N, C-alpha and C positions, 0 to 999 in steps of 0.2 A: 668195806666197799665204798668208793667215793660216789658222790651224787650223780655224776654223768654216767658212770658205769652202771649204776643201779637203774637209772632212767632208761638207758639203752636196753638193758636186759628185760625190763618190764614191758617196754614198747614192743620188743621182738616177741615176747611171750604172748602178748595180747593182740597185736595187730599184724605181726609178721614182718614189720619194718623196724630195723634196729637204729635208724637215725631220726630221732624226733627233731622237728624243726624248732627254730628259736622260740616261737610262741609256746610250743608244747613244753620245752625245757623250762621256760619261765613259770608255767603253771605247775609243773612238777615241783619246782622249788617252793611255790606257794602252798601246795596241798600236801606233799609227801614228806617234806623235811621236818623232822620232829621238833626242831627249835620253835617252829611257828605254833602259837597257842590257839589261833582261830583263823577262820577263813571268811572274808566278806569282800567279794570281788565282782567287778564288772569286766568281763572279757570281751574286747572288741577285736574281731578278726574277720578277714574277708570270707565270703562264701566259698566253701570247698577247701579251706585252709587247715581243717582238722581240729576245729574247736571242740567237737564232741570227744574225740580221743584225748585232747589236751586235759580234759576234766576227768574222763572215765578211767584212763590208765592209772594215774596216781591214786585215785580213789579206790579202785579195785585192788591195786597192788599193795595198798596199806590197810586192807581189810575194813574199809569203811562200808557202810550201807549207802549206796548211791541212789538217790531219788531224782529221776529226770522228769521234769514237769513241762508239758507242752501246752500251748494255748488252744489247740484243736485236736480232734481225733484223727484228722487226716494226716497230721504230722507224726502221729504215733506209729502208723502202720509200717513204715519202712524201717523203724528202729528195731523191730523184732529180728529181722535178718542181720542188721548191723551189730547189735549187742549179742545176739545169739552166736555169731561167728567169733566174736571176741571171747565170750565166756567158754565156748566149747574148746577153743584153743588154750585158754588159761587153765581149764580143768585138767589138761593132760599133765600138768606139773603139780597137782594138788594132792598127791598120795591117796588116791581113791576117794577123797572128800568131795562130795557133790557141790556144784555151784548152781545158783538158780537165778532165773530171770522172771520177773512178774510183770504182766501187762494188766493194768487196772484202769478201765475207762467206764463210761456209762454204758457202753455196748458189750464189753467183755471183761471177764476176770479170769486170767489164766496164768498158770505157773509152768515154766519150762525148766528142765533139769539137765545138767551136763556132768558127766563123770568120765575120767580117763580119756578125755578127748572125744567123747561120743555123746550124742543126744540120747537122753534116757526118758522113757515114757513115765509120766506121773500118774499115780493112781489115787483114788479116793476123791474127797471133796475138793473141787478145783479152787474154792475160795479159802481153804484152810491154810493158815500160815502165810498168807499173801505177803505180808510186810516183814516176814522173817528172812527174806531172801537177800541176795547180794546186790542186785540191781532191780529197782522198781521203776517202771515207765508208766506215767499217768498223765491225765489232763489237769488243768488248774482247778476246774470245778470238782473233779473227783478227789483231788488232793485236799481241798478244803473240807469236803465231805468226810474224808478219813481223819483229817487232822483234828477236827472237833468232835470226833467220836460218834458221828451219825452212822446209821447203817443197820446191820442185823440186830435183832433184839438181844441176842446173847453175844457177849465178848466183843462188842463194838469198841470197848475201852482199850483193847489190845493195839488198835491202830495208832492212836496218839501216844500210847506208852512206847511202842517200838520206834516211832518217829523221834520222840523226845528223850527217852530214857533207856534205849536199847543197850545191850552189852557192847555193841559196836557203834561208834560215833557216826551219825548220819551226816551226809553231805547232800544238801538240796540244791539242785541245779535247775534254774528256770531258763529254758532255751527260747529263742525268738522273742527276747524281751521287748523289742521295739514294736511288736505287732499289736500291742494294746493301744487303742486310740482314745483320746480325749478323757472322759470321765473314767473309762475302764483303766486307763494307764494311771490316773491319780489314785484309784483304789488299789491297783496292783502295787504301786510303789509304797503305799501305806502298809500293805501286808508285808512287803519285803522289809520295811523299816522295823516293824514290830518283831518279826522273826529275828532280825539282826540284833535288836536291843535285848532280846531274850536269850541270846547266846547261841543261836543256831548257826551252823556253818553254811554259807551260801555262796553260790556263783550264779551270776546272770550272764547270759551269752547273747551277743548281737553282732550283726554285720553292718547295720545301717542306722543306728540310733544317733540322732543329731546331738552335738555336744551341749547345746543350750538345754535340751530336754533332760539330758543326763545331769547337768549341774543343778537344774531346778529341782529335780525329784530324787536323785540318787547320789547326792554329794557326800553321803556318809560311807559309801563304798570305795575301796581302793580300785584303781583302774589299771588293767593290763591292756594297752592299746597298740594294736598292730594294723590299724586302719588310718587314723588321723595323725599318729606320731610318725613323722617322716623317716626318722632313723630306724625305728622298729620295722616299719613297712618295707624299707629297703632291704634290711637283713632277711626278712621273710621272703621277699620276692627273689633275692639272690639264691636262697636255699632252694626255693621251688624250681628255679631254672636249672640248678645243679642236679636236682633229683628228678627232673622231668622224665628221665628214662624209666622211672618206677611207676609213673602214672599211667593209667589205662587209656586215657584219652587226652594227651597233652595239647592237642590242637583245639580243644573246646574252650571257649572264652565267654565271659559275660560282658555285656555292654549296656551302659545306662542310657536310657532314652531321654533326650533333653526336653522333657515335658514337666512344667512346674505345676504341682498339685498342692493347694493350700488347704488347711483344715476346714475353712469355711466355704470351700468350693461348692458351687451349686451341683446337686446330684444329677441334674439333667445335662451338665457339661460333660460330653463324652470325648473330649480331646485325647485323653489317655487311651480310651478304648480304640478310637480311630487310629492312633499312633501304633498301638500293639497290632492291630489288624494289618495295617500297611506294612509294618516291619516284617511280620510273619509271612505275608504274601510275597514280599520282595525276596525273601530268603528261602522260600519253599522249594524243596526238591523231593521227589517221590522216594528216593533211596536214602534220605537223611531223616534222623530223629530231631524233633524240635520241641522244646518246652516253652510255653508262653505262660507267664504268671501275672496275676493281678491280686492286689491286697483285698479287694472287695469281691465277695461271691457274685454280686450283681454284675460287676464288670466282667468277671470271668465267664459268666453265662453268655453275655452279649458277644464276647470275642469268640467263644466256642461256636455259637450259632452261625456267625459270619464265616468262620473258617470251615465249618462243616458243610455249609452251603456251597463253598467254592471248591473244596478239595476232597470231600468224602468219597467221590468216585475214584480217587487215585490212592488214598491212604486212610487208615483209621484215624478219626479225630475224637479224642477222648476228653471228657470233662470230669475233673476230680477235685472235690473240696469237702470240707468238714460237715456241711449241712446235708450231704447225701445220706440216705438211710444206710445203716451199717451193711446190710446185705448188698446193696447196690455199690457202695464204696469198695467193698472187698472184691466185687465182680470186676469193676473197672481196674482196680489195682492188679488183679490177676491177669487181665487182658494186657496191661502195660508190661508186666514182667514176661509174659509169653512172647510179646513182640520183640522185647529186648534180647531174647535168646537166639534170634535169627540173625 
């Protein structure tokens, strides 16, 4: 079976869409083609372009153990539904062999199982065989905790063993790689370099990492660029336009606000906050959904307070970030999903 046919078959089996976009085909070639001896890549793709599927599909289809690492717990929550749908669909063609999804954060450790296209209840110890699964979704701090064998007094060594020496080759994917700031990014890039030099297969994903930051800290990685490479970006945009009838909300777009924020900006400078509030207020309509994002929790809180004061009598205004207590974060996330069903 040729590469394109196999890629289409796998994307259809996992996502329901049989036409992977050019970026996803490029990643299929990098991850799934057996001639490649190792993976060390930085994937730059626009928000909503299918970066997660670009990594997940070839990894799962070639029986790798995929470890998805996120910077915050808030980014993990939505992945349960996303990967659960993929693995449930994939399990239908696995001859009664179960496939599993593990969520492992500081707040929860849970294993989901799928067999014959159906979700299956898991029994017994929820933490047992956590890293024996097909896909593990975790946070950076918990990944380090497991990687170095900290944890339960008994059998903590099984985590680093399964990450490093399991029967299935692990692929470690760090999503939102641009979100680490200043010293945190320096330490993060050093961790990535060490893993790379020790022969671990890695993919870093980003939508907005500046080229200068990339070259300074991650020059050892190969780059698959569908953001700043004009030719690649054009082919991806053309494919998106052609496939727009498959998207659920083709009219939704993202727009960059022309506010320059420097790393040494004064914390009291709220020009970004003011711009977000003004933009949200100008485009508000009671019958529309709107998402306003800010990189700093402090900024998000200020925006939320202002919008809640103006619009809470007309529509729910929800605040969601990784520093919320787990119970409160889950409550907000449930509210958001309930709103989206109407």
